[in-house]
ROPA-166240 format. One record per residue: residue in one letter; x negated, y, z negated of N, C-alpha, C in turn. Coordinates in pm, whole numbers, padded with zeros to 5 digits, always signed. Each point is the difference from the previous one (the first is absolute). Layout:
AXYZXYZXYZ/...
This chain:
M+10400+01962+00076+00012-00052-00137+00110-00105-00008/K+00114+00023+00070+00111-00096+00001-00044-00131+00063/K-00082+00009+00106-00048-00119+00067-00089-00080-00094/F-00080+00072-00077-00091-00067-00093+00078-00073-00109/I+00107+00064-00053+00083-00062-00103+00071-00123+00056/A+00050+00012+00123+00068-00113+00063-00097-00116+00021/F-00122+00034+00041-00102-00103+00021-00034-00071-00130/T-00010+00080-00108-00030-00057-00132+00109-00094-00046/T+00125+00038+00026+00114-00084-00039-00002-00134+00073/I-00026+00007+00131-00007-00122+00082-00114-00089-00049/L-00115+00062-00029-00116-00075-00046+00031-00071-00132/T+00072+00070-00089+00038-00059-00129+00088-00122+00020/L+00096+00009+00092+00090-00112+00027-00077-00118+00058/L-00095+00030+00088-00078-00106+00062-00083-00073-00105/I-00061+00077-00093-00081-00060-00105+00086-00088-00090/G+00122+00050-00031+00091-00074-00087+00047-00130+00062/C+00007-00005+00132+00048-00120+00067-00112-00097+00036/G-00125+00045-00019-00113-00083+00040-00029-00111-00099/K-00092-00091+00042-00038-00111-00085-00098+00048-00106/S+00007-00062-00119-00090+00036-00108-00041-00124-00075/S-00126-00007-00042-00050-00117-00071+00025+00007-00149/D+00055+00114-00049+00022+00013-00145+00133-00058-00045/K+00082-00052+00097+00130-00059-00032+00091+00096-00077/G-00020+00128+00023+00084+00099-00066-00036+00027-00144/E-00111-00060-00050-00039+00019-00140-00096+00118-00013/L-00009+00051-00122-00091+00110-00030-00138-00059-00029/V-00084-00002+00099-00131-00064-00016-00116+00100+00007/G+00032+00125+00028-00105+00100+00011-00072-00005+00133/I-00089+00094+00019-00077+00006+00125-00127-00081-00017/N-00025-00089+00093-00120-00082-00006-00118+00078+00059/G-00066+00070-00087-00113+00079+00047-00134-00070-00019/G+00002-00125-00046-00125-00070-00025-00052+00028-00140/K-00089-00084-00047-00054+00016-00134-00112+00102+00000/W-00001+00081-00105-00102+00105-00010-00126-00056-00063/H-00112+00020+00068-00129-00043-00053-00088+00124-00014/P-00024+00044-00125-00082+00121-00018-00142-00021+00049/E-00054+00101+00063-00136-00005+00053-00088+00097-00077/K-00100-00051-00068-00089+00087-00078-00087+00080+00095/P+00005+00134-00009-00082+00082+00089-00149-00026-00020/Y-00074+00014+00106-00144-00023-00004-00066+00094-00101/G-00086-00057-00085-00077+00082-00094+00079+00046-00121/M+00120-00055-00020+00082+00042-00113+00021-00115-00098/A+00031+00035-00124+00032-00098-00104+00144+00019-00041/L+00068-00110-00032+00137+00008-00049+00000+00032-00149/I+00062+00110-00035+00012+00040-00140+00139-00042-00048/P+00008-00101-00086+00132-00047-00044+00066+00099-00095/G+00119+00043+00034+00068+00100-00080+00026-00046-00142/G+00025+00094-00088+00027-00033-00140+00000+00125-00086/A+00010-00021-00130+00001+00111-00095-00136+00012-00067/F-00036+00121-00040-00125+00022-00073+00013+00129-00081/I-00092+00017-00094-00003+00121-00082-00090+00101+00070/M+00061+00102+00055-00072+00104+00073-00041+00111-00096/G-00122+00051+00016-00044+00111-00084-00118-00037-00088/K-00041+00095-00084-00118-00013-00085+00029-00088-00121/S-00064-00116-00003+00013-00086-00117-00107+00032-00104/D-00109+00067+00045-00106+00042-00090+00018+00148-00033/A-00086+00050-00085+00004+00142-00034-00033+00083+00124/D+00074+00108+00018-00023+00090+00114-00111+00097-00038/L-00124-00041+00028-00116+00078-00045-00004+00140+00060/A+00051+00014+00121+00001+00132+00064+00116+00086-00050/N+00089-00060-00076+00115+00070-00057+00088+00065+00107/V+00013-00068+00115+00085+00051+00106+00147-00028-00031/E+00025-00116-00058+00133-00040-00044+00104+00004+00113/D-00040-00046+00116+00094-00006+00113+00038-00142+00037/A-00042-00099-00083+00027-00140+00032+00041-00078-00124/P+00111+00036-00064+00049-00080-00113+00045-00138+00049/T-00006-00100-00087+00036-00135+00041+00149-00009+00034/K+00028-00080+00103+00137-00015+00047+00009-00133+00073/T+00095-00084-00036+00018-00128+00069+00079+00022+00128/V-00059-00040+00111+00064+00018+00130-00011-00129+00081/T+00078-00009+00105-00001-00116+00089-00021+00046+00143/V-00084-00073+00074-00022+00029+00142+00030-00124+00081/R+00041+00020+00123+00030-00111+00090-00129-00053+00063/S+00008-00115+00065-00117-00061+00061-00040+00076+00127/F-00129-00001+00026-00051+00069+00119-00139-00052+00033/Y-00044+00030+00120-00136-00031+00042-00085+00126-00016/M-00127-00020-00038-00091+00114-00013-00134-00035+00064/D-00063+00099+00062-00133-00021+00057-00097-00047-00107/E-00077-00103+00030-00097-00050-00097-00111+00101-00025/T-00026+00083+00097-00104+00103-00014+00055+00137+00040/E-00077+00101-00033+00033+00132+00052-00014-00002+00152/I+00075+00085+00068-00013+00010+00146-00142+00046+00031/T-00067-00074+00088-00140+00027+00030-00016+00099+00115/N-00122+00047+00017-00031+00087+00114+00032-00070+00131/S-00036-00128+00009+00024-00076+00122+00149-00009+00031/E+00080-00027-00102+00145-00011+00019+00062+00135+00037/Y-00047+00105-00064+00055+00133+00032-00045+00045+00139/R-00121-00043+00040-00047+00035+00135+00087-00065+00106/Q+00056-00117-00030+00094-00064+00094+00119+00092+00024/F+00047+00064-00103+00110+00097+00011-00043+00120+00084/V-00117+00054-00029-00050+00117+00073-00020-00034+00147/E-00057-00117+00029-00024-00040+00138+00132-00020+00075/W+00100-00052-00068+00132-00019+00062+00059+00136+00036/V-00012+00095-00090+00053+00134+00026-00077+00066+00113/K-00132-00017+00000-00082+00058+00107+00037-00059+00135/D+00013-00132+00006+00038-00067+00124+00137+00048+00048/S+00096+00006-00091+00135+00043+00037+00003+00145+00046/T-00077+00085-00069-00006+00142+00037-00055+00017+00141/M-00106-00073+00029-00058+00006+00135+00099-00047+00104/R+00069-00108-00027+00094-00056+00097+00119+00094+00022/V+00046+00063-00106+00110+00096+00015-00043+00117+00087/R-00119+00052-00025-00049+00115+00077-00022-00039+00147/L-00051-00120+00023-00020-00046+00138+00134-00019+00070/A+00098-00055-00071+00132-00022+00059+00068+00133+00034/I-00015+00098-00087+00059+00131+00026-00065+00065+00121/M-00134-00010+00008-00071+00055+00114+00043-00069+00129/A+00016-00132-00004+00046-00073+00118+00140+00044+00039/D+00085+00022-00100+00137+00045+00025+00001+00138+00064/M-00084+00088-00051-00008+00136+00054-00058+00000+00141/S-00085-00098+00029-00061-00010+00133+00086-00078+00098/G+00111-00054-00050+00091-00075+00086-00052-00136+00038/Q-00091-00057-00079-00056-00131+00031+00067-00108-00082/T+00019-00115+00059+00061-00113-00069-00092-00121+00010/A+00021-00095-00091-00081-00121-00001+00042-00093+00112/D-00096-00066+00065+00035-00096+00103+00006-00141-00059/A+00017-00099+00080+00016-00137-00047-00124-00049-00075/G-00117+00044+00043-00123-00043-00066-00008+00051-00142/A+00035+00126-00020-00005+00059-00134+00102-00066-00092/A+00113-00037+00056+00104-00066-00081-00050-00133-00055/K-00097-00061+00070-00055-00127-00046-00128+00017-00080/G-00033+00125-00028-00116+00024-00084-00130+00021+00074/K+00006+00037+00127-00121+00020+00080-00016+00147+00038/N-00121+00050-00020-00031+00136+00044-00020+00001+00151/V+00069+00092+00066-00013+00006+00146-00059+00133+00048/G-00029+00088-00095-00077+00116+00041+00066+00135-00003/S+00100+00022-00084+00057+00135-00013+00068+00013-00135/I+00030+00123-00036+00068+00023-00128+00140-00061+00002/G+00051-00029+00119+00130-00064+00011+00006-00136-00069/D-00119-00062-00021-00004-00128-00071+00057+00012-00140/F-00004+00122-00055+00042+00021-00138+00134+00073-00010/A+00072+00004+00111+00131+00066+00001+00096-00074-00093/F+00105+00071-00043+00102-00063-00084+00057-00122+00072/N+00026-00105-00075+00055-00123+00059+00139+00020+00059/D+00068+00105-00046+00136+00024+00049+00002+00105+00111/S-00117+00025+00062-00005+00102+00104+00060-00049+00132/D+00013-00130+00015+00059-00058+00122+00135-00062-00036/S+00107+00071+00030+00133-00044-00040+00043-00130+00069/E-00060-00032+00116+00039-00120+00072-00046-00128-00071/K-00100+00013-00088-00051-00117-00070+00060-00016-00139/M+00092+00088-00036+00060-00006-00133+00113-00102-00006/T+00019-00053-00122+00121-00079-00024+00117+00097-00012/A+00121-00054+00003+00118+00087-00011+00000+00077-00132/Y-00040-00068-00107-00002+00067-00131-00104+00110-00003/D-00122-00032+00048-00107+00101+00000+00038+00121+00084/K+00066-00022+00112+00042+00110+00086+00104+00087-00071/Y+00093-00066-00069+00102+00075-00074-00066+00087-00108/M-00093-00060-00076-00066+00075-00107-00084+00113+00056/Y-00064-00025+00114-00082+00104+00063+00088+00116+00046/D+00109-00031+00068+00087+00104+00054+00067+00084-00109/N+00034-00063-00110+00078+00068-00104-00083+00051-00117/Y-00122-00052-00018-00078+00041-00116-00144+00041+00036/Y-00077-00097+00051-00142+00023+00016-00034+00109+00101/S+00078+00011+00107-00032+00098+00103+00019+00143-00049/V+00083+00017-00103+00023+00136-00053-00079+00024-00128/G-00047-00107-00067-00080+00015-00119+00077+00061-00115/T-00075+00063-00091+00060+00069-00114-00045+00145+00001/A+00053+00076-00092-00031+00143-00005-00149+00025-00025/D-00063-00086-00081-00141+00021-00032-00095-00095+00073/D+00055-00092+00079-00085-00091+00077+00071-00042+00128/P-00030+00065+00111+00068-00031+00127-00030-00140+00053/Y-00102-00066-00056-00036-00134+00048+00036-00109-00102/A+00084+00034-00096+00038-00097-00104+00065-00123+00063/G-00046-00117-00041+00060-00125+00047-00061-00057+00126/R-00082+00077+00070-00060-00051+00123-00097-00114-00031/K-00005-00101+00088-00082-00117-00024-00137+00015+00064/L-00103-00029-00081-00136+00008+00050-00042-00131+00066/N-00091+00010+00096-00058-00119+00061-00125-00037-00080/K+00014-00097-00089-00110-00039-00087-00079-00118+00054/K+00039-00049+00118-00070-00114+00057-00131+00041+00065/V-00004+00120+00054-00121+00048+00067-00099+00051-00104/K-00125-00043+00010-00101+00042-00096-00044+00143+00027/L-00025+00073-00109-00052+00135+00015-00143-00006+00053/I-00035+00097+00081-00135+00006+00057-00081+00097-00084/K-00100-00051-00071-00080+00082-00090-00128+00053+00067/D-00052-00074+00095-00123+00039+00068+00029+00114+00096/T-00064+00116-00022+00027+00118+00084-00034-00024+00147/K-00091-00094+00027-00038-00028+00139+00112-00070+00075/L+00094-00059-00075+00106-00078+00063+00135+00071+00000/Y+00003+00126-00044+00127+00074+00000+00058-00001+00142/P+00128-00036+00017+00056-00018+00135+00024+00129+00077/D+00037+00109-00071+00027+00125+00072-00015+00120-00094/A+00016+00119+00055-00020+00124-00077+00105+00014-00110/E+00124-00043+00028+00106+00010-00101-00034-00084-00123/Y-00053-00119+00024-00038-00088-00111-00112+00066-00081/A-00099+00055+00070-00112+00065-00067+00047+00119-00083/E+00097+00075+00051+00052+00116-00072+00066-00041-00132/V+00079-00107+00006+00068-00047-00122-00102-00049-00103/M-00095-00080+00044-00099-00054-00093-00086+00111-00059/D-00032+00099+00081-00079+00112-00049+00075+00078-00108/S+00131+00006+00010+00080+00074-00097+00002-00066-00138/M-00042-00127-00007-00001-00073-00126-00126+00028-00082/Y-00098+00062+00062-00127+00022-00067-00017+00146-00040/L-00090+00022-00095-00031+00136-00040-00064+00075+00117/P+00020+00130+00009-00060+00078+00109-00153-00010-00003/I-00060+00025+00115-00146-00008+00012-00068+00090-00103/E+00056+00120-00021-00065+00094-00093+00006-00046-00145/E+00082-00099-00029+00009-00053-00137-00076-00131-00015/S-00076-00037+00101-00079-00123-00004-00147+00036-00014/Y-00079-00096-00046-00143+00024-00013-00076-00130+00018/N-00127+00012+00032-00089-00115+00024+00053-00091+00111/G+00074+00059+00092+00049-00077+00113+00113-00095-00030/L+00059+00011-00119+00108-00090-00040+00134+00073-00001/R+00099-00061+00064+00136+00053-00007+00087-00099-00075/T+00075+00051-00095+00082-00088-00082+00148+00030+00021/I+00081-00098-00032+00145+00016+00010+00047+00113-00091/D+00092+00079+00049+00062+00104-00082+00104-00069-00089/V-00036-00023-00125+00088-00078-00088+00131+00071-00029/N+00006+00130+00024+00126+00072-00020+00106-00040+00103/K-00043-00069+00107+00095-00047+00102+00064-00133-00040/L-00055-00064-00104+00046-00133-00038+00112+00011-00103/K+00122+00007+00050+00117+00016-00087+00098-00115+00022/F+00052-00047-00112+00096-00111+00004+00138+00055-00037/R+00095-00028+00085+00136+00049-00019+00093-00118-00030/Y+00076+00012-00108+00092-00108-00036+00123+00058-00069/S+00104-00081-00007+00125+00043-00064+00036-00096-00113/W+00071+00051-00097+00046-00083-00110+00131+00058-00052/M+00074-00084-00071+00130+00044-00049-00005+00021-00151/D+00044+00116-00044+00005+00032-00143+00124-00067-00060/I-00015-00127-00036+00113-00077-00050+00050+00054-00134/Q-00092+00047-00082+00040+00056-00130+00096+00117+00019/A-00035+00092+00089+00085+00116+00025+00131-00041+00066/A-00007-00095+00093+00120-00045+00071+00099-00066-00096/A-00053-00080-00095+00087-00071-00094+00069+00097-00096/K-00067+00108-00033+00056+00094-00097+00087+00108+00064/A-00014+00017+00130+00076+00105+00069+00147-00038+00014/K+00086+00097-00017+00144-00025+00015+00043+00015+00145/V-00070+00086+00071+00029+00019+00142-00131+00000+00078/G+00011-00012+00130-00118+00003+00083-00007-00119+00093/R-00053+00022+00119-00017-00107+00098-00136-00065-00019/R-00011-00121+00051-00123-00077-00015-00122+00079+00048/K+00016+00070+00113-00113+00073+00058-00050+00111-00091/D+00085+00046-00093-00040+00107-00091-00107-00047-00098/F-00014-00131-00017-00094-00052-00099-00119-00069+00064/I-00012+00009+00131-00116-00056+00069-00107+00108+00012/K-00115-00027-00057-00110+00096-00003-00109-00043+00099/T-00060+00097+00063-00110-00026+00093-00128+00065-00053/E-00105-00078-00006-00130+00048-00049-00104-00008+00111/E-00089+00095+00002-00115-00003+00090-00124+00025-00083/V-00088-00099-00005-00113+00003-00092-00131-00014+00075/N-00095+00085-00033-00136-00015+00051-00064-00116-00075/V-00042-00104+00071-00036-00126-00066-00146-00011-00041/Y-00087+00081+00058-00143-00017-00029-00031+00044-00143/P-00071-00083-00076-00030+00038-00139-00093+00120-00006/D+00006+00072-00110-00084+00119-00019-00136-00045-00052/T-00098-00006+00088-00133-00045-00041-00077+00106-00077/T+00047+00123+00004-00070+00108-00073+00022-00008-00150/V+00086-00092-00046+00025-00011-00144-00128-00034-00075/W-00092-00070+00066-00125-00036-00066-00084+00124-00031/I+00025+00107+00073-00071+00125-00026+00080+00088-00096/K+00130+00013+00026+00085+00091-00077+00022-00045-00144/D+00001-00131-00023+00028-00049-00135-00116+00020-00097/F-00121+00023+00055-00118+00008-00086-00084+00122+00038/A+00015+00106-00076-00078+00122+00025-00145-00024-00043/Y-00094+00065+00070-00142-00012-00029-00045-00147-00002/S+00039-00071+00105-00030-00142+00008-00027-00038+00145/Y-00089-00099+00018-00033-00044+00136+00074-00130+00031/N+00108+00011+00075+00077-00118+00040+00025-00003+00151/E-00083+00070+00077+00016+00005+00144+00001-00138+00067/P-00084-00096-00045+00004-00131+00064+00137-00067-00008/M+00070+00018-00113+00133-00059-00014+00099+00071+00093/H-00015+00131+00012+00085+00077+00092-00021-00046+00143/N-00125-00024+00036-00032-00033+00140+00037-00143+00039/D-00014-00094-00094+00006-00141+00039+00111-00082-00064/Y+00051+00040-00115+00082-00091-00081+00122-00053+00074/F+00072+00083+00072+00123-00049+00061-00022-00082+00126/W-00088+00045+00088-00005-00061+00133-00107-00109+00015/H-00106+00001-00082-00109-00094+00021+00038-00141-00047/K-00046-00101+00076+00031-00140-00031-00051-00041-00138/A-00107+00066-00046-00057-00036-00130+00101+00015-00113/Y+00098+00090+00020+00100+00025-00104+00138-00055+00036/G+00006-00089+00097+00129-00049+00048+00085-00065-00108/D-00062-00071-00094+00074-00072-00103+00014+00079-00129/Y-00034+00127+00004+00015+00088-00116+00135+00070+00007/P+00056+00040-00114+00132+00064+00003-00002+00136+00070/V+00101+00026+00079+00010+00130+00066+00032+00106-00106/V-00060+00117+00015+00028+00113-00088+00023+00123+00087/G+00031+00113-00063+00027+00121+00078+00135-00004+00067/V+00088-00088-00051+00133-00016+00058+00105+00062-00091/K+00078+00089+00053+00107+00064-00076+00115-00100-00024/W+00086+00035-00093+00119-00082-00026+00085-00009+00125/T+00013+00110+00072+00080+00000+00123-00062-00091+00106/Q-00132-00008+00005-00066-00089+00096+00017-00147-00040/A-00002-00026-00130+00024-00137-00047+00141-00046+00035/K+00097+00090-00011+00138-00031+00038+00009-00027+00150/A-00071+00079+00079+00000-00019+00145-00062-00135+00036/F-00106-00038-00070-00063-00130+00023+00100-00112-00023/C+00079+00010-00106+00102-00102-00029+00101-00010+00115/A+00043+00115+00051+00096+00001+00110-00061-00063+00125/W-00126+00031+00027-00067-00059+00117-00017-00150-00016/R-00039-00045-00119-00020-00143-00021+00130-00077+00023/T+00111+00058-00043+00131-00062+00024+00031-00004+00148/L-00020+00113+00068+00024+00009+00144-00086-00098+00077/N-00127-00009-00038-00094-00086+00070+00040-00147-00010/K+00038-00044-00119+00041-00139-00019+00132-00029+00069/N+00096+00089-00012+00130-00022+00063-00009+00000+00152/S-00092+00078+00055-00020-00001+00146-00048-00137+00045/Y-00088-00060-00080-00048-00134+00031+00113-00103-00010/V+00079+00011-00107+00111-00094-00020+00098+00007+00117/K+00033+00120+00043+00097+00017+00109-00054-00053+00133/S-00129+00011+00022-00056-00041+00129-00041-00146+00004/K-00037-00057-00115-00054-00136-00001+00090-00103-00068/K+00087+00043-00089+00081-00094-00077+00147+00033+00017/K+00052-00031+00114+00138+00031+00032+00096-00066-00100/G+00094+00079-00048+00100-00053-00092-00040+00004-00146/Q-00127+00029-00028-00043+00006-00140+00039+00135-00060/D+00040-00003-00126+00039+00124-00067-00120+00092-00013/L+00026+00130+00009-00105+00098-00021-00041+00002-00147/I-00121+00041-00026-00051-00003-00136+00052+00120-00081/N-00011-00011-00131+00028+00113-00087-00110+00104+00017/S+00030+00122-00032-00097+00108+00014-00113-00014-00101/F-00120+00031+00045-00111+00019-00092+00016+00138-00063/R-00044+00015-00123+00016+00127-00070-00104+00010-00111/L-00006+00116-00065-00084+00015-00118+00072-00059-00120/P-00073-00055-00097+00066-00056-00118+00053+00110-00091/T+00107-00031-00072+00044+00093-00104-00099-00008-00115/E+00008+00097-00089-00090+00001-00115+00017-00125-00085/A+00125-00042-00020+00027-00119-00081-00054-00126+00067/E+00019-00012+00131-00050-00115+00074-00152-00007-00010/W-00065+00116+00011-00145+00002-00006-00048-00050-00136/E+00057+00053-00106-00045-00041-00134+00028-00147-00026/Y+00116-00047+00041+00035-00141-00017-00101-00088+00073/S-00037+00039+00121-00097-00076+00080-00138+00004-00064/A-00039+00118-00048-00133+00016-00057-00018-00086-00125/R+00107-00020-00075-00009-00081-00121-00022-00147+00032/G+00036-00043+00118-00028-00136+00042+00062-00108-00085/G+00112+00032-00064+00067-00099-00085-00038+00009-00146/L-00095+00087-00034-00041+00017-00140+00087+00106-00067/E+00057-00032-00112+00088+00091-00071-00079+00093-00092/S+00025+00128+00013-00059+00102-00090-00152+00001+00002/A-00062-00037+00112-00146+00003+00011-00046+00141+00034/T-00124+00029-00032-00055+00132+00027-00046+00013+00145/Y-00062-00105+00051-00054+00000+00136+00057-00119+00078/P-00020-00003+00130+00050-00115+00079-00056-00134-00045/W-00119+00000-00059-00062-00123-00048+00032-00026-00148/G+00075+00088-00062+00034-00015-00142-00061+00113-00081/G-00118-00022-00049-00067+00105-00076-00029-00047-00141/P-00042+00092-00083-00004+00145+00019-00130+00052+00058/Y-00091-00090+00045-00131+00044+00045-00008+00006+00153/T-00095+00078+00049-00020+00013+00145-00115-00087+00050/K-00058-00082-00092-00105-00094+00037+00044-00141-00036/N-00053-00098+00074+00028-00139-00036-00101-00049-00103/D+00007-00129-00033-00087-00054-00105-00145-00009+00042/R-00030+00026+00127-00138+00001+00048-00055+00142+00015/G+00081+00097-00042-00044+00140+00006+00018+00065+00135/C+00077-00063+00090+00023+00056+00133+00129+00081+00002/F-00005+00115+00066+00120+00083+00011+00105-00070+00087/L+00125+00021-00036+00112-00067+00067+00071+00089+00102/A-00049+00121+00019+00061+00092+00096-00101+00106+00040/N+00032+00074+00105-00086+00108+00049+00051+00132-00053/F-00073+00059-00096+00040+00129-00057-00125+00070-00052/K+00015+00107-00076-00115+00072-00056-00011-00034-00149/P-00085-00097-00035-00008-00045-00138-00062+00101-00096/N-00097+00075+00050-00073+00093-00086-00001+00139+00062/R-00018+00099-00083+00000+00138+00048-00112+00021+00102/G+00040+00039+00122-00097+00028+00105-00060-00123+00065/D+00031-00119-00052-00059-00123+00051+00105-00077+00081/Y-00002+00019+00131+00095-00068+00088-00049-00139+00038/A-00129-00028-00024-00060-00123+00051-00009-00110-00106/A+00047+00024-00121-00012-00100-00106+00074-00128+00036/D+00106+00011+00080+00076-00119+00042-00048-00052+00135/E-00119+00044+00041-00065-00042+00125+00073+00050+00124/A+00070+00110-00010+00067+00062+00116-00006+00151-00014/L-00049+00067+00104-00008+00146-00003+00135+00063+00035/Y+00062-00052+00105+00129+00054+00042+00102-00115-00008/T+00071-00025+00109+00095-00111+00003-00074-00131+00023/V+00069-00109-00018-00052-00133+00033+00097-00064+00098/E-00040-00113+00057+00088-00069+00094+00132-00035-00068/A+00106+00003+00079+00134-00016-00057+00020-00133-00070/K-00076-00102+00038+00013-00131-00063-00119-00023-00093/S-00017+00091-00094-00108-00011-00097+00058-00031-00138/Y-00087-00052-00087+00040-00040-00136+00105-00111+00006/E+00038-00050-00114+00097-00109-00006+00142+00054+00012/P+00088-00071+00073+00139+00045+00010+00075-00026-00130/N+00115+00065-00016+00080-00021-00121+00088-00125+00018/G+00095-00018-00091+00083-00119+00001+00088-00015+00122/Y+00023+00108+00075+00079-00006+00123-00087+00003+00125/N-00131-00022-00020-00097-00003+00110-00014+00136+00068/L+00007+00106-00078-00017+00136+00050-00135+00054-00045/Y-00073+00058+00095-00133+00050-00028+00001+00149-00030/N-00088+00041-00090-00024+00142-00030+00127+00076-00037/M+00083-00062-00082+00115+00075-00053-00045+00097-00108/A-00125-00009-00038-00063+00099-00088-00129+00043+00066/G-00020+00130+00014-00123+00052+00057-00004-00004+00152/N-00116+00030+00053-00029+00012+00144+00066+00125+00058/V+00131-00006+00030+00070+00124+00038+00135+00005-00072/S+00041+00118-00038+00135+00017-00051+00097-00023+00115/E+00124-00038-00032+00092-00039+00106+00131+00079-00006/W+00042+00046+00117+00127+00069+00012+00115-00096-00031/T+00102+00050-00064+00126-00075-00013+00110+00084+00065/D+00118-00058+00011+00111+00070+00062+00071+00094-00097/S-00035-00008-00128+00074+00071-00105-00049+00144-00018/S+00094+00088-00029-00031+00138-00036-00035+00005-00149/Y-00095+00085-00035-00045+00005-00139+00085+00096-00083/D+00052-00052-00110+00070+00078-00100-00047-00054-00135/P-00059+00083-00087-00051-00051-00128+00108-00061-00088/N+00125+00036+00026+00110-00053-00080+00077-00112+00070/A-00054-00051+00110+00074-00096+00082+00044-00123-00077/Y-00086-00052-00089+00033-00124-00069+00122+00015-00091/E+00034+00123-00032+00114+00023-00089+00133-00018+00071/Y+00001+00018+00132+00130-00002+00068+00010-00097+00118/V-00112-00059+00047+00011-00090+00114+00076-00127-00037/S+00057-00064+00100+00072-00125-00020-00095-00109-00047/S+00054-00098-00069-00082-00115-00040-00002-00105+00111/M+00076+00019+00107+00002-00089+00116-00069+00069+00118/N-00115-00050+00040-00077+00059+00110-00016+00151-00017/P-00056+00046-00111-00008+00144-00026-00086+00073+00103/N+00045+00119+00035-00077+00083+00094+00053+00142-00003/V-00090+00095+00014+00037+00141+00014-00035+00041+00143/L+00102+00021+00080-00019+00035+00140+00057+00140+00021/D-00085+00099-00015+00044+00140+00006-00077+00071+00111/A+00067+00028+00110-00065+00062+00115-00053+00139-00032/S+00062+00067-00095-00043+00136-00035-00122+00000-00092/N-00031-00115-00058-00115-00011-00089-00119-00052+00079/K-00097+00086+00024-00115-00035+00083-00109-00073-00078/R+00018-00014-00130-00098-00075-00079+00034-00149+00007/K-00091-00078+00054+00023-00144+00017-00091-00078-00094/V+00055-00106-00055-00071-00079-00100-00118-00074+00061/L-00114+00008-00069-00119-00078+00033-00020-00104-00109/R-00052-00114+00038-00026-00105-00098-00134-00067+00026/G-00060-00053-00105-00116-00089+00011-00136+00059-00027/G-00014+00133+00008-00132+00057-00020-00093-00028+00117/S-00115+00064+00001-00090-00012+00115-00145-00012-00041/W-00084-00002+00102-00144-00014-00021-00061+00116-00077/K+00067+00115-00001-00059+00117-00069+00070+00028-00133/D+00091-00091-00044+00077+00021-00122-00056-00079-00118/V+00033+00047-00121-00036-00072-00122+00103-00111-00024/A-00028-00087-00097+00079-00121-00020+00146+00028-00033/Y+00031+00113-00062+00138+00031-00036+00093-00008+00121/F-00048+00047+00114+00085+00003+00120+00012-00137+00065/L-00081-00097-00043+00010-00135+00052+00109-00081-00069/Q+00048+00047-00112+00102-00073-00074+00128-00011+00083/V+00064-00115-00003+00116-00025+00085+00118+00091-00032/S+00001+00059-00118+00112+00085-00040-00027+00149+00017/T-00122+00037+00036-00034+00142+00013+00062+00060+00126/R+00067+00111-00017+00063+00069+00112-00083+00123+00040/D-00009+00022+00128-00069+00119+00052+00078+00045+00123/Y-00034+00116+00054+00073+00047+00118-00090+00088+00088/E+00042+00015+00122-00062+00094+00094+00110+00050+00091/Y-00023+00113+00062+00101+00057+00089+00001-00075+00134/A+00120-00017+00054+00020-00084+00118-00082+00045+00121/D-00029+00130+00009-00074+00051+00115-00150+00012-00027/S-00046-00068-00105-00142+00003-00035-00067-00130+00037/A-00125+00010+00040-00081-00119+00030-00125+00007-00086/R-00044-00115-00049-00117-00005-00088-00092-00115+00039/S-00126+00012-00041-00098-00105+00029+00015-00120-00092/Y+00093+00006-00091+00018-00108-00097+00145-00050-00003/I+00079+00035+00101+00140-00046+00006+00023-00080+00127/G+00054-00121-00016+00040-00085+00111+00141-00050-00024/F+00033-00117+00053+00134-00054-00021+00005-00145+00044/R+00105-00068-00040+00035-00132+00052+00151-00004+00019/T+00048-00092+00081+00142-00002+00035+00071-00122-00059/V+00132+00006-00002+00083-00111-00045+00111-00024+00101/Q+00064-00115-00012+00116-00034+00082+00098-00079-00086/D+00127+00035+00006+00101-00069-00081+00009-00146+00037/Y+00021-00084-00102+00022-00143+00020+00148-00023+00021/M+00033-00076+00104+00140-00029+00030+00048-00118-00083/G+00087+00026-00095+00051-00105-00087-00022+00038-00146/I+00055-00079-00091-00011+00033-00142-00047-00119-00083/Q-00041-00108+00067-00030-00120-00075-00135+00005-00068/T-00089+00085+00044-00134+00004-00057-00008+00100-00114/T-00031-00047-00119-00015+00088-00115-00125-00039-00077/G-00059+00100-00061-00125-00024-00072+00019-00041-00144/N+00117+00027-00059+00025-00046-00135+00136-00066-00007/G+00023-00072-00102+00119-00082-00008-00039-00146-00001/K+00090-00086-00037-00030-00141-00012-00014-00066+00137/K-00106-00075+00016-00024-00071+00125+00075-00134-00001/K+00050-00037+00116+00070-00128+00011-00100-00116-00004/K+00036-00102-00075-00088-00116-00011+00031-00100+00112/
């Protein structure tokens, strides 16, 4: 420790005596100019103030949304609900990673390491092709070797392989005829349902094996705590990512919806339709993965570029502000008070008449980019599927939440706010001010979600005087 302090002192003196281009003036750190990058498929929602709550009579007499003027900051929001195709990208990523982890562990247990060919992305014929990248200490950098010796080689209490690097350059072998060895076949076989649970000669992936593990920091608790170390507020979640396709059966008793159960999530015909059967916890996991996926690309391809802000679920206030599309005190995203345009066409996918789901020309959901977008270029902010928000539901929330970025974030409250109404709801639930909720561990055939990302900066606002 004394040597380290002495070294630091010498280094400080050397820096003080060195040449500097700032001429001794306070000029700040030249980090370059920040240029915000709009995420793909998202719209910029300019922050501002609006009247949140029911501006019309509360016909259902719920009285949980009294009017309140609030302000929200600028953010990006998905133009559409997350689609089956987009969510399948998440599932496929988890499946690929799960397979690679299992193959790497098997290679480690078998004492096999990757050779030079595998390091360059070439299969050479053994499970060793998929060994951990850090299995050969002679090929490590000094930093990687230090991290391996002190952290990765010992793992954590609940994951002995935590931090180990996977070899993602080598392609997975899917054709059973090309499996390189028995160890590889054993690992791949473990990913599928047992023979006795298969029928008609088809074996499918055991979706219970597809789990995504991520960590996050409870900043709210950390900020309010008087004592405690940083690690005390870091939470680790492990979530089964595959959507519950049985919701099409469970949500409707005495009803025939087997085709939707069988095909809706995985078939290409429904790729552009909103994903459903996703719990609030799975939607949160998707946000964490989307952030990880983008930042991994930034770190590998764009050296020196700042990492992106996290993707997340919108707060209840952000959702309502976005749904209004710049219209003050409107009933629906398009204004209102009617659900048809001047040509008699419905403006959203919902249940217009008792028992008649097809009056709006849609039996179930419609493609995520259907109907006209609102003033912020957001599609289906009313109808199609209800959407998860990050907020916990409290009927009295509007009475006590802040007027600046209001949100109720209560981990003990499992009721999470839903907004927008769905294909099976009446028009009341399509109103931008109507509040609804579902339990975080529940999945439904009429609930989906979309994500948001904070905008870096404060110059963009939706109301206020514009500069001429």
